C-alpha positions in Angstrom: 4.7 7.9 -32.8 2.2 5.2 -33.1 1.1 5.4 -36.3 5.1 5.2 -37.3 5.1 2.1 -35.3 1.8 0.3 -36.6 3.0 1.4 -40.2 6.8 0.4 -39.8 5.4 -3.1 -38.3 2.8 -3.5 -40.9 5.5 -3.4 -43.7 6.2 -7.3 -42.5 3.0 -8.1 -42.4 2.7 -11.1 -45.2 -1.2 -10.5 -46.0 -2.1 -14.4 -47.7 -2.3 -16.0 -44.4 -4.1 -12.4 -42.9 -6.5 -12.4 -45.6 -7.4 -16.3 -44.9 -7.8 -15.6 -41.2 -9.9 -11.9 -42.1 -12.9 -12.4 -40.2 -11.3 -14.0 -37.0 -8.9 -10.9 -37.2 -11.6 -8.6 -37.4 -14.1 -10.0 -34.8 -11.4 -10.7 -32.4 -9.7 -6.6 -32.9 -13.0 -5.1 -32.7 -14.5 -7.5 -29.8 -10.8 -7.1 -28.0 -10.2 -3.5 -28.1 -13.8 -2.9 -26.8 -13.3 -4.8 -24.0 -10.3 -3.8 -23.0 -11.6 -0.2 -23.2 -14.4 -0.9 -20.9 -11.9 -3.1 -18.2 -9.4 -0.3 -18.6 -12.1 2.5 -18.2 -13.9 0.5 -15.1 -10.4 -0.1 -13.6 -9.5 3.4 -13.9 -12.7 4.7 -12.6 -12.8 2.2 -9.5 -9.2 3.5 -8.8 -9.5 7.0 -9.0 -12.6 6.8 -6.4 -10.2 4.7 -4.0 -7.6 7.3 -4.4 -10.2 9.8 -3.4 -9.6 11.8 -6.8 -13.3 10.7 -8.1 -13.3 10.7 -12.1 -16.1 11.0 -14.3 -17.0 7.1 -16.1 -16.9 9.1 -19.6 -13.4 10.4 -18.7 -11.9 7.3 -17.6 -13.4 5.3 -20.5 -11.5 8.1 -22.8 -8.2 7.0 -21.3 -9.3 3.3 -22.1 -10.0 4.0 -25.4 -7.2 5.6 -25.6 -4.7 3.1 -24.5 -6.4 0.0 -25.5 -5.5 0.2 -29.4 -1.7 0.2 -28.6 -2.1 -3.4 -28.4 -1.2 -3.9 -31.8 2.2 -2.8 -31.7 2.6 -5.7 -29.4 0.7 -8.0 -31.3 2.7 -7.4 -34.3 6.0 -7.9 -32.0 4.7 -11.4 -31.1 3.8 -12.0 -34.7 7.7 -11.8 -35.9 8.4 -14.2 -33.1 6.3 -16.8 -33.5 4.7 -18.5 -36.3 0.9 -19.0 -36.5 -0.6 -22.7 -37.0 -1.8 -22.8 -40.3 -5.5 -22.8 -41.3 -7.3 -26.1 -40.9 -9.5 -27.5 -43.0 
């Protein structure tokens, strides 16, 4: 289902401004997803331990990796409703 949502959202992305910001977008997307995976994974691992249901850190990280990439759907929705500032320089 996520693939269809991303495809439908990507149909409406203006590629001109996206190309002009390619490097920051790639860097932020890569490190943002990695940071989100790490934060969610550690939080789930700790929460499971606190609830008396210990979970391996690797499985918690897998969960974090599955949850983190869903953020692009929210980004596409936000992008549709707000205009990004034009590049300076």
